[in-house]
N, C-alpha and C positions, 0 to 999 in steps of 0.2 A: 497648549490646548485652549480653545476659545471658551469664555465663560458660558455657563449653562443657560443663563437668561438670553444671551445673544443667539445661541444655537436654537433655543426654543422659539424665539421670535421669528427666526428664519424658517423654522419648521411650520409655524402657524401661517406663514405667508402662502403656503400651498393650499390652505383652506379658504383663503379669501374669495376665489372664484365661486365657492359654494355657499356664499352668505345667504342667498335666498332659501336654499334647502335647510340651512342652519336655523332660520327663523321658524320653518315648519317643525323642525326637531324641538325647538324651544317651546312652541305651542303644545306639541304632543306631550312633552314631559311636564308642562305646567298643568295640563288637564289631569295627568296621572298623580302629580304631587297634591293637587287640591283634594283629590279623593281620600288621600291619607289623613289629612286634617279633618275631613268630613266624617271619617270613622269615629274619631274621638267626640266630635260634636253630636253625632248620631247616638252614641252611647249615652251621652248626657241627656238628650231629649227622651230616649226610650225609658231610662230609669225614672226621670221626673214624671213621664206620662203614666208609668205603672203606679208610682206613688200617688199621683193625683187622679188615677183611674180615667185617664184621657183615652177613651175607646177609639176616637177618630184617628189619633196618631198611631196607636197600636195596630189598627187595621191596615194603614198604609205603610207601616214599617217594613214588611217583607218586600214590597215593591221598591221602596227606597234603597234597600240593600242590593237588589238586583240591578237597579239603575246605577248605583255606585260602582259595582263590579264591572258593569258594561262600559261605563265611561273610563274606568281605570284601564281596561283592556284596550279600548280605542286609543287612549293616550300613549300607552306603552307600545302599541303597534306602530303608530305614526312616528314616535320618537325613535324606536329601535330600527325600523326599516330604513328611514331616511339617514340615520347615522351610518348604517351599513353602506348606503349609496355613496355617501361622502368618503367613507373608509376605503371602499374598493377603487374609487376614482383616484384617491390619493396614492395608493399603492401603484396603480397603473401609470399615473403621470410620473412619479419619482423613478419607477423602474425603467420607463422609457428614457428618462434623462440620464440615469446612471449608465444604461447600455450604450446610449449615444456617446457619452463621455469616454467609455472604455474603448470605443472604436477610434477615438481621436488621441488616445494616449500614446506616447512614444514606445518603441520596442523594448526599451530598458525596463519599463514597468512590468512587462510580461516575463522578463528574465528574473526580476526581483521578487515576484509573487507567484505562488503556485496557482494552477487553474482552479483547484478546490477552494482556495480562499477568495479568489475573484468571484466564483460562482456563489459562494456563501453571501457575499456582499449584495449581489443582485437579488437572490432568492430569499435568504433568511433575514439579513439585516434590514432590507427595505420593508419586509413584512412587519418587522418589530416597530417600525415608525408609528404604526397605528396605535400602539400601546401608549405613546406619549401624546397622541393627538386625539383621534376620534374616540378611542376606548376611554381615555382619561377624561376627556371633555364630556362624554356621555354620562359617566359616573358623577362628575362634578355637577353637571347641570341637573340630572335626574335626582340624585340623592341630595344635592345642595338645595334644590327647591323644596324637597320634602323637609329637610332640616330647618330651613328658614320658615316654612309654613308652620311646622310644629312648635318651633321656638316662639314664633309670633303668637300662636295660640296660647302657649304657656305664659308668656309675658302679659298678654291681655287678661288671662285668667287670674294670675297671681305673680306679679313681677318679683316680689321679695323671695319667694321660693325658687324662682327660676335662676336667681343669682348664684345659688348653690351649685348649679350645673356649670355655669360659666367660670366659676373659681378654678375648676380642674382643666380648663382649656389650655393654659400655658404648659402644664405638665404633659398633656397629650401632644402638643406641638413639639416639645423637646424630644419625646420618644420617636416621633415620626422622622425628625431631622437626623437623629442618630442612626436609625435603621436605614434611611435613605442613602447615606454615605457608603455604608457597607454593601448595600444592594447594587450600587453603581459599579463598584469594583468587581463584584461577582458577575454582573451582567456582561461586562467587557470580556471577562475570562470565558464565559459561556459562549459568546459569539466567536471568540478565537478558536475554542476547541471544536466548535461546529465546522469551522473552516478546515481543521485537521481531519475531521471525519469525512467531509466532502472530498478532500484531497486523496485519501486512501481509496475511496470508492471509485473516483475517476481514474486513478492510476490502475487499479485492478481491472476495471471494465475495459479500458483502452489497451491494456497489456495482457488481456486474458490468455492469449496464445502462449506467451512466455511463462505466465503463472502456471498454466497447466503443463506445459512442456518441461518445466524444471521443478515440478512438484512444489510450487510455492504456496499452495492453498493454506496449509497450516500457519505459515509465517504471516500471510496476509490477513487470515482470520484473527490471529493474535494481535496484529497491528491495529486492525479495526476495533477489536475488543478493548485494547489499551486506550485509544483515543475516545471511544464511546463511553468507557467507564469514567474517564476524566471529565467528559461533558456531563455525565450523569451526576458525578460528585459535586461539581460546581453548581449544577441546577438544583440539586437537593439542598445545598447550603443556602442558596438564595430563597428557596421555598421555606426552609426552616425559619429564616429571619422574618419573612413575610407573614408566616403563620403565627409566629411568636408575637409579632407586633399587634395583631388584632386582639388576642385575649388580654394582653396587658392594657390596651385602650379600653376594652370592654370592662375590665376590672375597675379602672378609673371611673367609668360611667356608672358601674354598680355602686361604687362608694358614694358618688354624688346622689344616686337614687335613694340609697339607704338614708342619707342625711335628709333628703326631701321627705321621704315617708315618715321618718322619725319626727320631723318638725310638723308635718301635715296632720299627724295623728294626735297632736297635743289638743286637749279639750278647748283651750282658748282659741285655737285656729279653727277647729271643726265647727265652732259656734257660728262662724261667719259664712260657711258654704253649705250648699245642699249636697245630698248624696250623689246626685247626678254629676254635679260640678267636680266633686272629689274624684269619682271614678274616671271621668273624662280627663282630668288633669293627670292622674297617675297613669292612665292608658297612654296619653300623648307623650309623657315623659319616658315611659317604657318603650314606646315606638321609636324614640330618638336613637336608641341603641343600634338598630339595623342600618339606618343611613350613615351614622357616624362610623360604624365598622367599615362600611363600603368606602367611605371617603378616606379612611386610613389606608385601605388596600390600594388606593389610587397611586400611592407613593411608589409601590413596587412596579406598577405599569409605567409610571413616569420615568423612573430610573432606567428601566429596561429600554424604553423608547429613546431616551436621551443618549444612552450609550451607543445605540444603533445610529442615531442622528449624527453623533460625532464621527463615527466611522464612515457613514455615507457622505457627509459634507467634506470630510477630509479627501475622499476620492474625487468629488465634484470640483474641489478647489485645486487639484493637482495641475501642474503645468502640462499643457498639451504639446503636441509636436509643433516645432517652430515652423511656421508657414508665412513668413513675412514677404515671400516672393510674390511679385505682381506680374512678371513677364510670362507670356504663354507662346513661346516661339515654336515653330515647326522644326524640330531638330533634324539635322542631317546625320549626326553620329560621331562628330569629332569629340574626343575625350582627352582632357589634359590634367594629369596629376602633377602638381608642382610642390615638392618637398612636403608631402602630406604626412601628418601624424594622427593616429587615432588611439585614444585610451578609454578603456571601459571604466565604469563607476568604481570597480574594486581596485583600480590602479594599474591593471594589466595593460601593457602597451601592445596592441595588436598590429598596428602599422607604424613603421618608423622611417621617416625621411624618404618617402616613396615618390619617385619622379618617373613619369611615363607619358609619352604622347601617342595616342591612338588616332589614326586617320579614319575618316568616314569610309565605311565599306571594308575595313580591315578585319581580319580574324586574329585575335590575340588569345593565346593559350597560357593559362597560369598553372604551373606545376610546382610540386614541392610536397614534403611530407605533411601529415595531418598536424594542424596547429600552426602552419606556416603563415597564416593570415590571408589566405586566398578568399575565403567566404566573407571575411570582414571587409576586404577591399571592395567586393561587388555590393555589399550592403551599403557602402558609402554612396554608390551610384543611385540607389533608390531611396537613400536617406533613411534607411532603417536605423542607421547609426550616423552620428555627426562627426565631422573631422575636428580634431583638437587644435591643429594649427596647419599652416600651409594653405593651398588653394586647390579647388577642383572645379574645372570649367568644362561646360558642354557647348561646343560651337563658339568658344570664346566668351561665353556668359557664365558668370559665377553661379554655381548650382543653387546657392541660397537665394538668388534673385529670381529663380524660376518658381512659379506656382507649383506647390507640391502635387496637386492632382494632375496638372498638365504634364509634370515630369514623369509621374508613374504611368500615365496612359501611353507614354511613348517608349516604355521599356518593357520588353517581355522577359519573363524569368521562369526557368524551369529548374526547380531545386531537387536535390537528392531525396528530400523528405516530401513526398507527394501528399498534397492536401486535396481530398475529394469530399463533397458534401452529400448529405442524405437527400439527394434529388436525382432526377433522371440523368442519363448520359448526356443528352442534349443540353440540359441546364448546366451541367458541369463543364462542358466545352465552351458554351456561349455564356460565360459567367460575368456578372458585374456589368462593366461598360459594354460588353459584347452581347447583351441580352437581345438586342434588336437584330442580330445576324440572321440571315435567311437560312433555311434548311439546306439549300445548295452549298452555301459557304461553309456550314458546319460539317457537312459530309465531305466536302473537298479537303478541309483541314484534317479530318479524321483519316482520309485516304492518304494524304501526304505523310501522316504520322504512322501509317500502316496499322491503323486501329479499326478501320471500317469493317474488315472481314470478321473479326471476333465480336464486334458490336452487333452485327447482323445475326450472329448466332445466339445472342442473349434472348431471353423469353419475349421481350417486347421491343427488341432492337434499340433505337435511340431513345425510346420512352421507358426503358427499364430503370426502375429505382435502384440506385447503387447501395443503399444502406449506409450505416455509419462508417465513414472513412473508406467506403468502397472495398471493404475487406473480403467480399465474396469474389473479387477479381484477383488474379495473380499479380505479383509485383511488377512484372513487365507490362501487363495490360494497364495497370493503374498509371504507370509511367508514360505510356503512349497516349492516354487520355490527357494527361497534363501537357504533353508535347503538342497535341492537337490544339489545346487551348492557347498555347503560346504562338503557334503558327497562325491561328485565326486572328489573333491580336494584330499581327502584321506591323509590329513597331520597328522604328529605325535602329533601335539598339536591342540586341538579343543576348541574354545571359544564360549560359547552360552550366549550372552548378552540379557536377556529377550526374548530368541528366541521363546518361546511359548506364548508370551503375546497376540498375535492377533488371537489365535486359540480358537475354542469352545472346550468344555470338551471332546467330542468324538474324534475330530481331535487331541487334545493334547494327548489323551490316545494312539492313533496309533503312533503319532510322538515320544512319549516317548519310545515306543517299538523300533522304528527305531533307536533312539539315544542310547538305551541300547546296540544294536548291534554295532553301529558306535563307541561307547566308548571303545569297547574291544581293548586292547593293545595300547591305546593312552592316552595321558594326556588330561583331559578335565576340563575346568574351567567353571562353570555354575553360571550365575547371574540370580536370579529369585525372584519375590515378592511372587509367589505362592509357599509356603513352601512344598506343596505336591509333587512338581517336584524335590525336592533336598534331600528328606529324605534318599535315598539310597546312597548318596555320601560318599566316604571314609572319607573325612574331611569336616566339615562345619565351615566356618570362619565368625564370626559375626563382622561387621565393623561399626564404627561411627566416623565421622569427620576425616577420613583417617587413623584411628588406629584400631588395633585388640582389641576387647573387650573380646572375648572368642573364643575358638576353640575346636573341638572334633567331635565325631560321633553324630548322631541324638539322640541316647539313652543317651549318656554321657551328652549332653547339656541339655536335658530335666531333667535329674537327678539333675543338678546344680541349676535348677529353677532360672536362671538368665535372661539376655536379650532375649536369643533365646526362652526360655520357654514362656516369655510374648508375643513375636512375634507369636509363634506357637499357643498360646491360642487365640490371637486376630484374627489370620488368619482363624481358624475354627469357631470362633463366627460369622465372616462375611459370 
């Protein structure tokens, strides 16, 4: 973990663009602080005026009080409002940076971290950064100026008495340091438990059909309660330390005040000062208690913000997807796997010594039981996963030499897990790089995917909002919109990963016809459990545990009476 000072300096760099606004904040709080000192001086003047029967000052005194409150209000408003301006911009800027970073992280990051914890970093942790920056700096500037002003007044009035207050400063500093270490640990735990709470909520919301269907409400409620209680417990511990810190510091201040009052009330001391000066001094010393209390509470905000900063910067410093490729070729669709191996972070070998040549325009079907490595293999083509050894070439070019964006724009992929966004049907089909597609092209793609008819029956046709994940559509309808998206992309390489798994037999028949047309003049890699959908493939590759068991045409593999023959027999028996 990086040192706190280094992290804090990096955090403060986000405030540099707002230096002009910060000057306005400083001016506002300076006005506010000066009124605090003026209160003590005003008390001195009014007491002396009463003693000396100064009717002029007693007459204007009420006006001076109103003016004092007015300027204090103006100062606090200016300082408070422009601090909030800086704070909100800070959160906005960091949140944009964190979200942009997440979009560039490799697929492994999303396998290693739950969506709840990722969301917590963007929403909760980033918000906590203000505690270590604008909130802390506001308190330090506002209350610090008041403290400096009051101390200056006390030293000017009687520097010997003021030393009694400063004697207790090292003790206060030690208490703050001890409390800070404990609060840091608890703050990290609070942020982690917040991620757990988020995770439970997201899982329950996205899986609400399963939760209801299997009567999982009590279990989810209990799980949510468990993580929420843990978050509550950690938060209360942190609050307890923060709240205990203030009264202890206040006690130290009270002890110093007691010493001051005891000394100040000695007859030999009283001889030298007027009643007005005495009251003003005691008032100013008493007023020190509030700003010092506020300054001690800054520690809790600072530790909370620094814990969040460590978490946010850890994410921002993560290694992004490797994109050293500079070539942007127009791919024809030749794919060459040469002794390719692929291993996940946990050590599991998904692909082992895989060699296969696919010619442009060929249709290759990958078959095998679940976990055979089929999906891992196609993930290598779009570089959601990286090969561990061997080589993978497209049109004779090493895949790592091709620019990542250029590579992915030339590969269409339809997965068994359909992803739809809370947007219109048109925006879901013409998504991302396809946004500029004409209505005619979108409709043509939908017709090719046999989606046009049911789309026109929706309330607003192509302008119908699909809602979260498009769950108001059937599985087959959602799949056909995803297929329409892939057809519209018109890429030279097409990957169908269980693309017809959610369709009924009639829909699958029509989709198969659409794909037969879409497969013309492009390389197609098909993954399917239904063997009837891959019988016409140019090459069928049978996989198991990341290796090729056998390959050939449908008839050749049946004649071998090997693994494919057994799969084929079992499929038709079912």
